[in-house]
TIKE-205870 format. One record per residue (C-alpha): chain; residue in three letters; x, y, z. Coordinates in pm, whole numbers, plus 50000, padded with zeros to 5 digits. Layout:
# residues N
unit, code, east, north, up
A, Ala, X, Y, Z
...
//
This chain:
# residues 281
unit, code, east, north, up
A, Met, 33237, 55041, 41951
A, Glu, 33352, 55327, 42172
A, Tyr, 33033, 55530, 42139
A, Ile, 32683, 55389, 42090
A, Val, 32543, 55736, 42006
A, Glu, 32730, 55991, 41795
A, Val, 32563, 56318, 41698
A, Ser, 32772, 56557, 41490
A, Asp, 32670, 56917, 41411
A, Leu, 32300, 56825, 41397
A, Trp, 32052, 57081, 41266
A, Trp, 31681, 57014, 41222
A, Arg, 31369, 57207, 41127
A, Tyr, 31024, 57064, 41058
A, Ser, 30962, 57262, 40738
A, Pro, 31135, 57527, 40527
A, Glu, 30900, 57789, 40675
A, Thr, 30988, 57719, 41041
A, Asp, 31292, 57805, 41251
A, Trp, 31563, 57554, 41330
A, Val, 31469, 57346, 41637
A, Leu, 31814, 57191, 41670
A, Arg, 32116, 57411, 41604
A, Gly, 32451, 57237, 41573
A, Val, 32406, 56968, 41840
A, Asn, 32708, 56751, 41919
A, Leu, 32667, 56453, 42149
A, Arg, 32847, 56129, 42223
A, Ile, 32722, 55859, 42459
A, Arg, 32918, 55552, 42559
A, Glu, 32754, 55211, 42580
A, Gly, 32611, 55157, 42929
A, Glu, 32627, 55527, 43019
A, Ser, 32334, 55709, 43180
A, Val, 32284, 56066, 43061
A, Ala, 32027, 56333, 43152
A, Leu, 31916, 56594, 42901
A, Leu, 31787, 56903, 43081
A, Gly, 31639, 57226, 42960
A, Pro, 31328, 57444, 42945
A, Thr, 31017, 57362, 42745
A, Gly, 31079, 57419, 42374
A, Ala, 31455, 57368, 42397
A, Gly, 31450, 57084, 42141
A, Lys, 31496, 56791, 42380
A, Thr, 31214, 56574, 42245
A, Thr, 31315, 56650, 41888
A, Leu, 31663, 56521, 41963
A, Leu, 31517, 56196, 42101
A, Leu, 31308, 56156, 41787
A, Thr, 31620, 56172, 41573
A, Leu, 31791, 55910, 41789
A, Gln, 31507, 55666, 41718
A, Ala, 31509, 55761, 41348
A, Ile, 31152, 55891, 41364
A, Leu, 31313, 56203, 41226
A, Pro, 31378, 56276, 40945
A, His, 31151, 56005, 40798
A, Ala, 30819, 56112, 40959
A, Phe, 30859, 56469, 40828
A, Pro, 30965, 56453, 40462
A, Asn, 30940, 56832, 40435
A, Gly, 31185, 56878, 40722
A, Thr, 31550, 56963, 40681
A, Met, 31831, 56776, 40853
A, Lys, 32196, 56874, 40845
A, Gly, 32477, 56693, 41020
A, Glu, 32502, 56327, 41113
A, Val, 32340, 56095, 41370
A, Ile, 32481, 55747, 41421
A, Val, 32299, 55516, 41665
A, Asp, 32445, 55171, 41733
A, Gly, 32633, 55197, 41404
A, Ala, 32327, 55297, 41199
A, Asn, 32291, 55630, 41021
A, Val, 31938, 55758, 41093
A, Lys, 31919, 55926, 40752
A, Thr, 31922, 55584, 40586
A, Thr, 31772, 55374, 40868
A, Thr, 31401, 55375, 40955
A, Ser, 31267, 55365, 41311
A, Ser, 31127, 55015, 41251
A, Lys, 31479, 54888, 41184
A, Leu, 31600, 55041, 41511
A, Ala, 31298, 54923, 41711
A, Gly, 31474, 54626, 41867
A, Arg, 31780, 54831, 41959
A, Val, 31630, 55164, 42070
A, Gly, 31325, 55207, 42292
A, Leu, 31140, 55535, 42350
A, Val, 30896, 55609, 42635
A, Phe, 30698, 55934, 42638
A, Glu, 30554, 56119, 42938
A, Asp, 30199, 56000, 42862
A, Ala, 30231, 55626, 42923
A, Glu, 29862, 55552, 42867
A, Ser, 29883, 55666, 42505
A, Gln, 30140, 55391, 42448
A, Phe, 29898, 55113, 42545
A, Ile, 29753, 54942, 42238
A, Phe, 29578, 54634, 42380
A, Pro, 29335, 54619, 42673
A, Thr, 29542, 54423, 42927
A, Val, 29898, 54456, 43051
A, Asp, 29978, 54100, 42935
A, Asp, 29858, 54152, 42579
A, Asp, 30031, 54487, 42550
A, Leu, 30364, 54350, 42666
A, Arg, 30336, 54055, 42426
A, Phe, 30260, 54283, 42133
A, Thr, 30596, 54459, 42157
A, Leu, 30778, 54129, 42122
A, Gln, 30548, 53988, 41853
A, Asn, 30594, 54307, 41654
A, Leu, 30969, 54242, 41655
A, Gly, 30917, 53889, 41520
A, Ile, 31028, 53711, 41837
A, Pro, 30894, 53352, 41849
A, Pro, 30604, 53300, 42094
A, Glu, 30795, 53067, 42329
A, Glu, 31088, 53310, 42354
A, Ala, 30847, 53601, 42399
A, Glu, 30676, 53426, 42691
A, Arg, 31013, 53346, 42850
A, Arg, 31127, 53707, 42827
A, Leu, 30800, 53837, 42968
A, Ser, 30817, 53597, 43260
A, Val, 31170, 53712, 43341
A, Ile, 31089, 54084, 43313
A, Leu, 30770, 54060, 43520
A, Lys, 30950, 53872, 43797
A, Gln, 31271, 54076, 43784
A, Phe, 31091, 54407, 43823
A, Gly, 30803, 54303, 44047
A, Leu, 30523, 54349, 43794
A, Glu, 30356, 54009, 43831
A, Gly, 30072, 54162, 44033
A, Leu, 29976, 54385, 43740
A, Thr, 29909, 54110, 43487
A, Gly, 29552, 54088, 43369
A, Arg, 29477, 54451, 43452
A, Thr, 29368, 54711, 43200
A, Ala, 29534, 55050, 43156
A, Gly, 29241, 55211, 43334
A, Glu, 29311, 55003, 43645
A, Leu, 29673, 55117, 43675
A, Ser, 29815, 55423, 43848
A, Gly, 30031, 55664, 43650
A, Gly, 30347, 55518, 43797
A, Gln, 30236, 55162, 43718
A, Lys, 30162, 55257, 43358
A, Gln, 30511, 55398, 43313
A, Arg, 30667, 55089, 43472
A, Val, 30474, 54866, 43232
A, Ala, 30568, 55084, 42932
A, Ile, 30937, 55064, 43025
A, Ala, 30916, 54689, 43099
A, Gly, 30764, 54625, 42758
A, Leu, 31065, 54785, 42594
A, Leu, 31311, 54606, 42823
A, Ala, 31161, 54271, 42721
A, Ala, 31280, 54352, 42369
A, Gln, 31633, 54386, 42515
A, Pro, 31720, 54723, 42357
A, Lys, 32071, 54860, 42376
A, Ile, 31943, 55216, 42432
A, Leu, 31644, 55338, 42631
A, Leu, 31515, 55693, 42573
A, Leu, 31283, 55836, 42840
A, Asp, 31104, 56161, 42759
A, Glu, 31002, 56320, 43092
A, Pro, 30860, 55989, 43224
A, Thr, 30746, 56143, 43555
A, Ala, 30611, 56477, 43429
A, Glu, 30245, 56382, 43482
A, Leu, 30292, 56188, 43805
A, Asp, 30242, 56275, 44171
A, Pro, 30541, 56244, 44411
A, Leu, 30461, 55879, 44488
A, Gly, 30438, 55793, 44120
A, Lys, 30765, 55975, 44049
A, Ser, 30943, 55781, 44322
A, Glu, 30797, 55454, 44194
A, Val, 30914, 55511, 43837
A, Met, 31261, 55639, 43930
A, Thr, 31319, 55343, 44163
A, Phe, 31219, 55118, 43875
A, Val, 31452, 55295, 43630
A, Lys, 31744, 55274, 43875
A, Lys, 31685, 54901, 43920
A, Met, 31670, 54862, 43543
A, Lys, 31995, 55051, 43499
A, Asp, 32176, 54851, 43769
A, Glu, 32056, 54510, 43649
A, Thr, 32058, 54542, 43269
A, Gly, 32334, 54792, 43191
A, Thr, 32114, 54948, 42923
A, Thr, 32236, 55280, 42786
A, Leu, 32000, 55548, 42916
A, Leu, 31916, 55898, 42792
A, Ile, 31649, 56064, 43004
A, Val, 31488, 56401, 42939
A, Glu, 31388, 56585, 43257
A, Gln, 31327, 56934, 43394
A, Asp, 31374, 56841, 43760
A, Ile, 31729, 56752, 43862
A, Glu, 31621, 56619, 44200
A, Asp, 31444, 56322, 44039
A, Ile, 31757, 56199, 43859
A, Val, 32057, 56341, 44046
A, Thr, 32165, 56001, 44182
A, Leu, 32064, 55811, 43867
A, Val, 32282, 55951, 43588
A, Asp, 32654, 55971, 43518
A, Arg, 32641, 56292, 43317
A, Met, 32410, 56585, 43255
A, Leu, 32358, 56804, 42950
A, Leu, 32177, 57138, 42935
A, Met, 31995, 57227, 42613
A, Val, 31869, 57579, 42544
A, Glu, 31725, 57700, 42212
A, Gly, 31837, 57392, 42026
A, Lys, 32196, 57394, 42153
A, Ile, 32377, 57199, 42425
A, Ile, 32536, 57477, 42628
A, Met, 32655, 57293, 42939
A, Glu, 32786, 56945, 43018
A, Gly, 32912, 56789, 43339
A, Thr, 32854, 56552, 43628
A, Pro, 32553, 56594, 43857
A, Arg, 32781, 56747, 44124
A, Glu, 32910, 57003, 43875
A, Phe, 32556, 57091, 43765
A, Leu, 32441, 57149, 44123
A, Met, 32711, 57416, 44156
A, His, 32527, 57616, 43886
A, Gly, 32191, 57622, 44065
A, Glu, 32109, 57989, 44009
A, Glu, 32180, 57974, 43636
A, Leu, 31979, 57654, 43596
A, His, 31682, 57802, 43784
A, Arg, 31694, 58102, 43550
A, Leu, 31688, 57872, 43247
A, Gly, 31382, 57681, 43367
A, Val, 31547, 57377, 43527
A, Cys, 31432, 57274, 43877
A, Val, 31730, 57232, 44110
A, Pro, 31706, 57067, 44455
A, Glu, 31742, 57289, 44760
A, Ile, 32061, 57111, 44861
A, Ala, 32235, 57302, 44581
A, Asp, 32157, 57633, 44753
A, Ile, 32228, 57500, 45102
A, Phe, 32566, 57342, 45039
A, Lys, 32715, 57561, 44764
A, Pro, 32862, 57810, 45018
A, Tyr, 33027, 57524, 45208
A, Val, 33191, 57398, 44887
A, Glu, 33302, 57746, 44778
A, Lys, 33458, 57813, 45119
A, Gly, 33633, 57476, 45123
A, Ile, 33443, 57351, 45427
A, Ile, 33349, 57041, 45228
A, Asp, 33537, 56925, 44922
A, Met, 33247, 56842, 44689
A, Met, 32881, 56917, 44628
A, Pro, 32662, 56646, 44787
A, Leu, 32392, 56483, 44579
A, Thr, 32158, 56429, 44874
A, Val, 32095, 56590, 45212
A, Asp, 32218, 56278, 45392
A, Glu, 32542, 56286, 45194
A, Gly, 32583, 56655, 45276
A, Ile, 32540, 56590, 45648
A, Glu, 32800, 56313, 45638
A, Leu, 33047, 56542, 45458
A, Leu, 32999, 56808, 45726
A, Lys, 33042, 56556, 46006
A, Arg, 33383, 56460, 45871
A, Arg, 33500, 56818, 45909
A, Val, 33377, 56860, 46266
//
């Protein structure tokens, strides 16, 4: 399969009385690719994720969907989210709301039991995930005993134990302090490097994901209006700021050097920018 996600001319509204939230979205994602979906609040980013997990259209029978969404070969119009549960995982910004059982251990086991995985295999997978991602020290704790970053790590780990092909992250660091953000993004990068899971992450702050993703998309008013690599996006810093996307300061600092040909590409980090300048001295 060349593409694991194929969205063709997708339109969606939640009821006949409301405006269209998605307006002719086209999107293709290759297996193993990491993609960021950027845009201001209300752009339709979360709604798009809900269609990719087949929560939409089924959870809103009065809604209207036009176009086609194929995820891992399944058409979401005829496939329920429960049937995609083992293949597509979705983590929201509020990790605590995704905890069902009191302790980390029980919550992680529930995900696997819910998918019908035999107990012995479930325990084996949990043991591997906890060790692989350094979560062993969190076992036995309740959600109330975890930091925001730890809660998100556990939520993501629970989905990884199910071995999904696609992981959808909806602003996973939005409610976290800088330390929590760093903790979660380090975890996600390790996950990406070690599992090869296809990743679609919704964010408003480019700096958090600039070294994590292969490609970026900009959504405004239900449409994808820009697509490119992280380096290409950083060259459009002023426009992105205007549209409600946070862009790292390096975009403003190094853009003149790229435009004047002093360096041949936009750096993704300050350290990379300094190295590029050193080569020209």
